[in-house]
N, C-alpha and C positions, 0 to 999 in steps of 0.2 A: 690773554687766555683767561686770566682771572676775571677781567671785566665781563667777558662773554658768559662765563659760568654764573656770575652774579645776576646778569640779565635773565638768563634762563630760569634761575631760581625765583627771581621776582615774578616772571611771567607765570610760572607754575603756582606760586602762592596767590597771585591775583586770580588765576583761574579757579583755584580751590575756594578762595574767598567768595568769588562770584557764585560758585555752585552752592556753597553753604547759605549765602544770602537768598539765592533763588529757592532753596529748599526750606529754609527756616525763617528767613527774615520777613517773608510775607505771611508768616503764621501757619498754624496747622491746617490741614485740609479737613473740611467737614462736609457732611451730607445735608442737603435741604430737602424738605418734603412739604407738599402743599396740604393745607388744612382742608378736610372734606367733611361731608355730612353722612350720618347713618344712624343706627340704633345703638344706644348705650344700654348695657345690661349689667346689673350687679349680681354676682354669682356667689352661691355657697357651694363649696365642693364636698362631695361625699363619695364613698365607694360602696358597692353593693353586689349582690348575687341575684340572678334571675331565678325565680321560683314560681310554681303554680300557686294560684290563689287558694285552691282547695286540694289539700293533700295531707298525708300522714306518714310518719316514720314508724317502722316496727323494729324494735330492738330485742336482742336476746335477754331473757330474764334469768338465764342460768349459764354457767360455764360448762359447756359439754360439747361433745362431737356432733356435727351435723350428719344425720343418717338418711334424710330425705329432703329433696329440693324440687320445687315445682318447675324450675327452668322456664319461667313464664314472663321474662322481661319483655316489655312491649305489648303484652296481651291484656285483655280485659278480664277482670275477676269480679266475683260477687262477694258481698260481705259474708264472712265466715268461711270462705274457701281456705283450704290448707295451703300454705305457702312453703313451709319447711317444718321439719320435725327433728328434735334433738334426741340423742340417745337417752331413753328414760328407763332402761332395764333395771337399774338399781332402785329407782323410785317405785317401780311396779313390784319389785320383789319385796320391798318394805311394806307396800300396800297389801300384798297378799298375806304377809305375816300378821299385819294389823287386823285384817279381816278374820284370821284364825283366832287371834286373841279376843276379838270382839264377840265371836261366836261362843268362845269359852266363858267370857264374862256374862253373856246372856244366859247360858246354861247354869252358871253359878247363881244368878238372880232367881231363876226358876226353882232351883234346888232349895235355896234358903227360904223362898216363899212357901214351898210345900212343908218345910220343917217348921216354919212358924205356925202354919195351920194345924200341925200335929202337936204344937206346944213344946218342941224340942230345940228351937232356935230363938235367939234374942233379936230384939228390934235393932240393936247395935250391929249385929252381923248382917242384917238385911240392908241397913243404911250403907254399910261399907261396900256390899256387893253392888248396889245400885250406883254408888259413886264411881266404882271402878268401871261399870258399864258406860256411864256418861263420859268418863275420861277417854275410853277407847273410841266411842262414837266421835268425840271431838277430834281425836288424833286421826281417825280415818278421814273425816271431813277436811282436815288441814292437808293431809297428803293428797287427797283428790284435787284440792285447789292447787297445790304445788305441782301436780302432774300437768295442769294446764299451762305451766310456764315452759313446758318442753314442746309445745305446739305453737307455731306462729301462724295466726289466722289473719286474713284480710279484714281490716277494721271497717271497710266501707266498699261500696261499688266504685270501680275505677280502673285505671290502667296501671300496671306495674311499671313505674317510670325507671326504676333501677333496682337491681338485686346484687347483693354482695355475699361472698362466702360460697364455698362449694362442698359437696358431700365429702366427708372425711376430715374436713378442717375443724379445728376447735373454735367455737364461738365464745367470745368473752361476754361477761355481763355488761349490758349497756351498748354492745356493738350493734350499729344499725345494719340490718340485713336486707330490708325492703323499704321502698318508698312507693306508696300507692296514691294516686290522685287523678285529677283531670288535666290533660295536656294544655288546655285553654280554659279560661284566660290565664295570662301570666302577669307577674308583678316583679318589681325589684325591691328587695329588702336591703336597706342601706343604713350606714352609720354616719351621723352628723356630729361634729365636735360640739361640746356643750356651750362653748362661747358663741357658736353660730346659730344654735337652735332658736333663739328668740326671733330671728328674722325669717324663719321658715313657717309657712302657712299652708293649710289644706287648700288644694286647688291651684297651687303655683305650677307653672310649666317647668319641666325638667328636660335638659338636653343631655343625652346619653352618648357615651363613646366606648367602643370596644375594638380591639385589634382585629376581630373577626370581620367587622364591617366598617373599615376605616373611611371609605368614601361614601357611605350612606348615612343621611341624616336620621337620627333616632330620637324619639321624644316620648315623654310620659307626663303624668300629672301626680302631684303629691296627694295621696288618698287618705292616709292617716299618720299620726305621730304618737309614739308611745308616751303615756303620761309621765313615766319614771325613767330616768337615765341609768346607765350602767356606771356605778361608782368606781369600778376598777379601770375601765377604759376611758371614762369621762366622755361618753358618747350617748346620743339618743338614737333610737331606732325609728326609721320612717319606712313607710311602704309606698311605692310608686306604681300607680296603675299604668299598664301598657295597652296600646291598641290591639285589637284582635289580629291585625295583619302584621304584627311585629315579626321581624326575622330572627329575633333573639331566641336562644334555646335554654331550656332548664339547666341550671348549673353554671351558666356563663358568668364571668366577673365583668363588671362595667364600672366606668367612671361616671358619676352623676353630677351635673352642674345645674343647681336649682336657681332659677331666675327669680330673685327676690324683689328687684326693682327694674323698671324698664322705661326708657324715654326714646321716642322715635323722632327722626329728622332733626338731630342736634349736631353741633360741631363736635368732631372727634379728633383727638391727637393721640399718638402712641404714648403709653405710660412713661417710657424712658425719655420723652421730650420735656417732661415737667420736673423741675428741681426748685425747691424752695418757693413754691407757689408761682412760678414764672416759666415762660418759654423764652426761646432766644431766636431772634432773627439776625440778619446780616445787612448792614448798610455801609457802603463804601469800603468794604473789606474789613469792617469791625463788628464785633458782637454787640447786639442791642438786647437788653433785658426787657421783657414784656410781662408784667404781672398779669395773672389771669385768675378768674373765679371758676372753680371747677365744680362739677356735679357728681354724677355717678361714675365710679371707677370700676371698670371691668377687669378681666384677666389680662387684656392686651391694650385696650383703648379707654380713654377717659373723656367724659363730657366736659366741654368748656363753655361756660355761660356768658363770659364777657372777657374783653382784653385783646382778642384777635378776631379776624373775620375769615370767612370762607375764601380759600385761594391763597391766603398768606403762606409764605414759605418759611418754615421753622427748622431749626437744627434738630436732627434725630441721629444718634442720641445727643442729649445735652450733657455738659460736663460740670461737675460740682464746683470746679475751681473758677468758673466764669462769674464775673461780677458786672460785666459790661465794658466795652471799649477794647477788648482783646483783639489783636489782629489775626485774621483767619483767611483761609482760601476756601472757596466753594468748589466741590467736586463737579466735574462736567456732567 
């Protein structure tokens, strides 16, 4: 009985050993992929917002309640059209008081002038009266100017692209209430990291991506680059011209991939297939290290200039521990 038990245990151990050898003795399983040809592109990444080329923002210049609103979003307006009005009753009351004081100052100047002609007033009295009159005129002019801050007028001909704030709400100083401009043409205003901006040039092709049009190719062209960067964000602003038939809408956020270099009909391998300047093939079940010369490195693929040929099957992904000679199995 003991002999039989030992035999069973030996058979189980042998089976387990065989399974372990079958699983691990032949090496880890890897994926091989054939080397192909295509276009290699070096990309600079940026994020941006779609905007009209010609447009303007109108902000509130006073903190006051909105008492009138054009409700003209999407409509065409002319330069100078009233878009909104803030509560200006207090300012107008002050202006009325100042006009009354201005009239009083004018009468005082007239009175002193007559007294001087009769020789019963001094030049000093006349100078004071005229100074008071000039002061009141300046105060009235300043209040009239201030009164203009309570009216929001269209700065140009165009379409009201967006309006914010409703009658009865309090508008804060600097709050954008209207955006007026031309719906077409559009552009993308994007931010590029300062370490990448030396590679960006006017005229470069830009590949755009947004969740709203995942399956549609979108492109543009770098139109201009701001001469000075933002020291806080360490970015430079660029503007990307869009074609007239772009499906993008004003206000959409996009990812911008600026093509800074491009090479067509070259050997391409996945980025994860290259480690330490080499790719890895398999010969007789063992890893073979193949040093390569690389060129343009894109977001997913890298150009290979020498070291492998089209159709060669390489390991994807490669492993950093490989030195060559490791036993592996290729996936079917």
